[in-house]
N, C-alpha and C positions, 0 to 999 in steps of 0.2 A: 838285794832285790828291793822293789818298792811295792807297797801295798796299802791297804786301808789304814788311815791314821787312827790310832786308839786315843780316845779323849781322856785326859786326866785334869783334875781341877786346877792344880798349880800351873801346869803347862798351858791350859786354856787361858788362865788369868794373865800369864806373862805375855802370851802372843796377843791377846786382846788389848792389853795396855799399849803395846807397840803400835797396833793398828789405829786405836782411838787417838793416841797422842799425835801421831803423824797426820791423821785426818784433821785433827783440831788445829794444829800449827799450819798445815798447808792450806787450810781454807781461808786464812786471813787475806783480805784483798791486797794484791801486790801494789796497786797504785797508792793505797793508804800507807803501806809500809815504806814505799819509796819516798814519799813526802816526809815521813818521820825521820828517815835516815839521810836526807839530802845534805850533801856537804860533809858527811861523816864517813864515807866509804874509805876503807883502807886500800892501799896500792896492792895490786895482785903481783906477787913475786913468783919467780920460776919455781917449779916443783922442787921440794927438798929431797935429798938422798933418801932411799928406802932400804937400808942394809938388812932389815928384818922383815920386809914385805909391808903391805901386800905386793903382789908381783904382776908384772906385765907378762903376757904370753911369751914374749921373746926372751924372757929371763929364766924360763923353766923348761927343762928338757922333756919331762913326761908329766904334764899337768893333771892327767887323768888318774895318776896313781894316788890313791887315798882321798880322792875328791869326787864330788858329784858334778857331772858335766851338764851345765845349764846353758851352754852356748856362749852367752856374753860374759859369764863368770864360771869359774870352777870353784865350788864350795867344799871346804874340807869336811870329810865324813867323821863323825864322832859317835862312839857307841852310845845308844840310848837317845839320840837326838830325833826330833821330828822336824820335817821340812815342809813348809807350805809356800806356795807361790801366789803372786797377785798379778792381776791383769789390768790393762788400760785398753778398752776396746777389745781388739783381738790379739793384742800383744802382751806377753808376759814381761813385766818390768821390775819386779822385786822378788826377793826370796827371804823368808824368815826362818831362822834356825831356832827351835825351841829346845832348851836343855834344862830338864827338871823345872825349877821355878823361875827361870830367866829366859830371855829371848834376845836375839839380835836380828834386826831387819837389815838386809844388804841391798844396796841399789847403786848401779854404776851409771855414770853420765859421760858424755863427750865433753872435752875441755879444749881450750886454746892450745896451740902447739908449744908456746913458750911461756905460758902463764898458768899458775895454779889458781883455783877459784875457791878453795876452802875458807880463806879469810873472809872473802865477800859473802859467802853463803852463811858463815857463822853470824855475821852482822844481821843478815836477813832473818835467820831463825830467831835470834835474840829479839829483834823488833816485833816479830809475830807473837812471841810468847808474852812479852811485856805489854803489848796492846791488849791481850786477853786478861791481864791482871796476874800473870804468872811471874815467877822469879827465875833468874838465870845467874850462873856463875861460870866465868870463863877461866880455865886453868890448864896448865900443861900436865897431861896424864901419860899413862904408859904408851898410848898411841899418838902422842903429840898433843897439840892444842885441841881442846874439846869443850863442849858446853854441858854443864850439869844443870838441869832445869826442873822446876816444879810447875807443871802445866795444868791449868784448870780443865777438868773433864766432867762429863755426866756419868754418875754412878749407876749401876744396874737398877737401883731403887728409884731413880729419877732425880735424886738430889745432886747437887754440885759437889765435887771433890777435887783433890789434887793428886796427880800422878808424878812420881819422880822418873826421870828419863835422862839418858846420856846420849848426846849427839857427838859422834866421832867422825873424822873424815881424813882422807889421804889423797893428795894430788899425785898422779902418775903421768907418764908420757901420753898426752892427749886424752887423758881420762881422769875422772874423779870418782872415788868410791866413798859412799856415805854409809855409816852404820848407826842404827838407833838401838841402844841397849835399854831394856826395860825389865821389870820384875826385880828380883833380889840383886841382880847384877847392877842395877841403878841405885837401889837403896843402900847396898853395901858394896861400893866399887872395888874394895880390896878383895872381894870374893868373886870377881868377874874375870879371873885370869884365863879360863878356858874360852869364854866368849871373845876376849881380846885376841887370843891365839887364832881363833877361827877367822877373825878379820885379817890378821897378819898373813895367814896361809892362803887366803883367797887369791885366785889368779884372774885377772881381768883381760878379756879379749875385745879390744876396741875395734879391730878391723881396719882396713885401709881406705874404705869409702869415705866420701865427704859427709860430715855431720856438723850441724850447728852446735856451738857450745851449749851445754845443759840438756841437749837431747838425750833421753834415756837410751842406754845400750840394751837392746832387746834380748830377752832370754828365751829359752825353750825348755820343754820337758825332756828329761832323759829318755832314751829310746826304750828302756824297760820299765818306765813308770806307768802305773795304772791310775786312770782318772778316778776321782772320788767325788762325784757330784752330789751324793746324798747328803742333805742337811747343809749344804754350802749356800750361804745367803749372799746375795749381791748387794754390796754397799757402795754408794757413790762417794767420791771424794772430789772436791772442787780442784780445778787446776790452779797452780800457783807458781811463783817464782822459784820455789824450792824444787818443784817437780819438772822443771825444764819444759813447761808447756805440755805436760802429759795429757791434760784434759781430765776426763772422768776416770778415776781409779776405782776398780772394783776388786773384791776378794775373788780369787780364782780357785782352780782346782788345788786340792791339798794332797800331798804325798808324804810318805814316811819311809825312812830307811830302816829296814828290819835286819838286825844282825843276829 
């Protein structure tokens, strides 16, 4: 069942890092980043095989077993996890799984039929971070190519600081799944095995309707979820090339799986 999310310091810190880092990176002006990367874009290759996931809905017999149905994605359920969703306007477009002192934000997008976009998106994320004075490292990790970044952010006391975060991504058939790992899962990547497994076990539901590349795949609340509006603050996020033209992104209702 779903109920009111209990706040814990480490969990709140991990989820907050993911939201602030994504807000910070996505707020970079896309035209400026495009100028910076002009002539350096890599060629988009066909999606690579995904023998270990994440999965397309056509590849899973019973996606609801052991997963939370959010419409556009089925998120694996893990004991002790907290699940929050985020909205853009009236649409739910992202889900964040908080597990102890780490978090992973999951977001699915439409993609071209015969091309993957993760290579191009990595370029854009890297440009956005370096423009802000951050540092990035591109390497092949457990989920394939990823970016490990140190992103400048504003700390609670008003001073500037740096947050470590991992951007992972997987190209599927006409969709792209992005994961943003924060908290201890980014500081100590070797300890992020369960978060990585959540990404692998996620099922994406692209649908058959026409969608422009990078349009977010809209999510929904589970049928038995309870809205938790108390204390939820609305935070704006500028639209960017990473968000597929989402426009203003705001924190939405928060739900928690209680086992």
